[in-house]
PABAMI-63060 format. One record per residue (C-alpha): x, y, z. Coordinates in pm, whole numbers, padded with zeros to 5 digits, always signed. Layout:
BEGIN
XYZ/...
This chain:
BEGIN
-06709+12465+08059/-06582+12109+08101/-06256+12036+08280/-06099+11699+08203/-05907+11591+08512/-05636+11330+08525/-05660+11087+08817/-05573+11296+09122/-05777+11502+09371/-05577+11808+09267/-05428+11720+08928/-05117+11880+08790/-05298+11969+08468/-05658+11999+08355/-05781+12007+07998/-06035+12281+07929/-06321+12249+07686/-06576+12531+07656/-06896+12591+07464/-06724+12880+07287/-06448+12649+07162/-06707+12395+07042/-06913+12659+06862/-06604+12795+06685/-06504+12447+06568/-06854+12362+06445/-06877+12691+06257/-06561+12606+06066/-06674+12251+05991/-06996+12386+05841/-06873+12702+05669/-06500+12699+05589/-06240+12497+05407/-06082+12252+05652/-05734+12359+05531/-05646+12722+05466/-05984+12858+05573/-06054+13218+05668/-06005+13145+06040/-05635+13070+05977/-05552+13413+05836/-05765+13584+06102/-05586+13396+06378/-05249+13496+06229/-05353+13862+06209/-05485+13866+06565/-05181+13689+06706/-04940+13926+06529/-05132+14221+06673/-05120+14069+07020/-04744+14005+07011/-04670+14335+06839/-04517+14215+06512/-04603+14284+06150/-04640+13918+06060/-04747+13589+06216/-04743+13260+06025/-04913+12955+06173/-04766+12608+06158/-04849+12261+06289/-04640+12266+06609/-04389+12459+06817/-04118+12222+06700/-04215+12292+06340/-04206+12666+06408/-03845+12639+06528/-03728+12418+06245/-03892+12619+05967/-03761+12945+06116/-03407+12811+06105/-03453+12703+05745/-03599+13042+05650/-03289+13207+05797/-03057+12987+05588/-02935+12766+05875/-02828+12424+05753/-02529+12203+05687/-02208+12321+05865/-02402+12582+06065/-02381+12600+06444/-02666+12716+06667/-02641+12783+07039/-02928+12707+07278/-02962+12626+07650/-02966+12267+07772/-03252+12333+08016/-03544+12306+07777/-03768+12063+07598/-03564+11856+07356/-03728+12023+07054/-03509+12332+07118/-03209+12125+07010/-03372+11869+06778/-03487+12144+06543/-03122+12235+06494/-03014+11882+06409/-03310+11838+06175/-03162+12117+05959/-02825+11932+05960/-02678+12205+06177/-02483+12143+06498/-02639+12234+06834/-02408+12411+07077/-02560+12355+07420/-02493+12609+07693/-02542+12604+08069/-02794+12799+08272/-02827+13052+08552/-02897+12857+08871/-03116+13141+08996/-03394+13105+08738/-03295+12829+08494/-03252+13073+08205/-02976+13082+07945/-02627+13182+08065/-02392+13302+07791/-02110+13418+08018/-01886+13124+07927/-01996+13088+07562/-01705+13179+07337/-01767+12965+07028/-01858+13131+06701/-02204+13029+06585/-02452+13109+06307/-02766+13166+06516/-02895+13164+06873/-03215+13016+07016/-03278+13162+07364/-03562+12996+07555/-03811+13187+07767/-03833+12889+07998/-04138+12830+08220/-04300+13146+08075/-04035+13371+08230/-03851+13596+07981/-03479+13525+07959/-03211+13790+08008/-03256+13921+07656/-03000+14200+07687/-02723+13942+07714/-02867+13755+07416/-02881+14075+07211/-02519+14160+07294/-02409+13805+07200/-02603+13830+06872/-02459+14170+06780/-02103+14064+06860/-02132+13769+06621/-02377+13931+06376/-02619+13638+06398/-02999+13609+06400/-03208+13541+06714/-03487+13283+06705/-03685+13318+07027/-03819+12995+07166/-04136+13141+07317/-04321+12812+07320/-04395+12845+07691/-04431+13222+07706/-04744+13352+07528/-04781+13712+07647/-04466+13731+07859/-04289+14067+07842/-03931+14195+07859/-03884+14567+07921/-04239+14637+07807/-04228+14434+07483/-04379+14092+07435/-04147+13801+07378/-04163+13685+07020/-04115+14046+06906/-03761+14089+07041/-03555+13882+06796/-03566+13803+06425/-03830+13535+06467/-04044+13422+06758/-04178+13066+06789/-04481+12953+06988/-04646+12623+07070/-05019+12563+07122/-04986+12214+07268/-05276+12146+07510/-05062+12199+07824/-04956+12548+07715/-05117+12871+07845/-05330+12876+07529/-05408+12590+07295/-05571+12519+06961/-05732+12195+07076/-05434+11982+06972/-05091+12041+06822/-05019+12379+06666/-04765+12653+06648/-04697+13009+06534/-04403+13213+06411/-04381+13592+06450/-04154+13838+06275/-04126+14195+06150/-03939+14076+05841/-04166+14022+05539/-03907+13815+05352/-03875+13571+05643/-04253+13547+05676/-04291+13463+05306/-04023+13195+05328/-04194+13039+05629/-04527+13039+05443/-04361+12860+05152/-04170+12602+05360/-04482+12509+05564/-04657+12433+05232/-04398+12199+05076/-04185+12484+04940/-04467+12621+04726/-04396+12934+04516/-04721+12942+04315/-05009+12698+04282/-04807+12466+04057/-04444+12566+04128/-04215+12466+04416/-03879+12640+04447/-03749+12507+04779/-03768+12204+05003/-04052+12211+05252/-04306+12017+05455/-04676+11987+05514/-04678+12184+05839/-04989+12398+05807/-05229+12468+06093/-05575+12328+06024/-05870+12564+06016/-06057+12408+06308/-05745+12444+06525/-05710+12808+06420/-06072+12882+06513/-06017+12735+06862/-05694+12936+06887/-05884+13259+06823/-06116+13179+07113/-05823+13096+07343/-05635+13415+07249/-05931+13629+07354/-05910+13489+07710/-05531+13463+07741/-05470+13778+07946/-05742+13698+08202/-05598+13349+08244/-05249+13490+08285/-05378+13723+08554/-05520+13425+08742/-05190+13239+08716/-05018+13539+08873/-05274+13534+09156/-05194+13169+09219/-04819+13248+09236/-04894+13517+09493/-05083+13268+09708/-04790+13026+09696/-04536+13299+09776/-04737+13433+10070/-04809+13096+10230/-04498+12885+10178/-04271+12911+10484/-03975+12940+10246/-03994+13136+09921/-03848+12864+09702/-04034+12967+09383/-03802+13065+09099/-03782+13444+09070/-03942+13648+08796/-03706+13834+08565/-03666+14178+08723/-03690+14338+08377/-03981+14129+08265/-04321+13982+08329/-04363+13607+08350/-04681+13432+08242/-04603+13135+08474/-04657+12853+08231/-04483+12655+08504/-04472+12758+08870/-04138+12606+08964/-03995+12559+09310/-03630+12476+09375/-03547+12291+09695/-03302+12028+09819/-03597+11829+09958/-03762+11814+09617/-03819+11438+09622/-03968+11444+09972/-04205+11725+09867/-04321+11530+09562/-04384+11220+09773/-04590+11420+10023/-04801+11568+09742/-04845+11236+09562/-04944+11058+09883/-05220+11319+09920/-05338+11295+09558/-05184+11621+09444/-05013+11629+09109/-04672+11774+09034/-04409+11739+08761/-04041+11794+08685/-03932+12005+08387/-03684+11870+08312/-03560+11556+08485/-03276+11534+08235/-03121+11836+08065/-03093+11795+07690/-02719+11713+07703/-02792+11414+07929/-03050+11265+07692/-02921+10948+07520/-02929+11106+07175/-02702+11394+07295/-02462+11218+07531/-02226+11153+07236/-02141+11524+07235/-01979+11489+07579/-02109+11812+07733/-02041+11885+08099/-02287+12151+08217/-02292+12132+08597/-02544+12406+08673/-02819+12241+08473/-02739+11898+08617/-02767+12031+08973/-03074+12235+08883/-03259+11932+08746/-03221+11747+09079/-03386+12026+09285/-03675+12161+09077/-04038+12067+09048/-04350+12230+08910/-04672+12290+09104/-05027+12309+08964/-05064+12648+08793/-05377+12626+08577/-05625+12918+08608/-05903+12690+08733/-05708+12603+09049/-05897+12746+09346/-05749+12949+09628/-05839+12668+09868/-05654+12413+09655/-05346+12635+09637/-05351+12676+10015/-05383+12299+10062/-05075+12250+09841/-04884+12501+10055/-04981+12316+10374/-04834+11989+10244/-04514+12154+10120/-04469+12336+10451/-04503+12003+10632/-04182+11895+10455/-03975+12214+10453/-04114+12398+10759/
């Protein structure tokens, strides 16, 4: 196994490359079609089985998964879709790319998840985000959906394997969307994504839209894109999926080390009805900037997700949203190294430096 490190003594992120990944990629290059090879359908079958849905359809990115899912559900011009402002910008961009209007909502200060308590506007769909790998309060999402009779597209891009009340996220709504970008808990060796659903009609529409709206070999009956997942990426994804649970278990061990050794438990809480996969291990503290400086000065990486909520991004400021919880939240949060290859000793060293600031 090779770990590609980025600059620091304890980097925020390491890029994993294993012999098993290399062998899978070489096998495809020698034996399968580069596009639409057997490894793609096998990866889809295995991922659907893992999530607990009847269907999984691979695409070229998490962003693509979200956009195509909206299109498959008939979301478009004059539609409105609600989603939280504390997320990667793709959660809102996918809505605008279908010519629909994003309705951004505030968050729960406790964990950064979606808060629908003040959301009264009628919409055509909802995209809850399982932010940082922690499942959102899905009961409130389900109630909101049923009251308005609208579909749920789960943004599970950070939450591969996370559970809510015993079911994996991505199987709770009408469609689940996942990203395999290299920083995620599992990757395909580049960009990639997956949609999951129990609805065969939706799955068939997604398959068509990802392939330029193809109906048959020579007929196209809808608008679409070239958003397929390449075969080499799918083969690497199959390898990564096999090891996902063991890597998640290690992430949970790292969280336990942080919780036991920080003098203040400032790590965001896990959903009491769920199981987080800790894509990000996030602390929330008023001395956030001092903590980051202490870590940086000692060559320890950290990051902020997200420094600006979506509604404060230049492309969204025209909407004039005032969402105070998320604005306050963004000024106090930071993410610590959480990758499975982090050693106990490194986690303890990180705790020592944080305690120096907050102790």
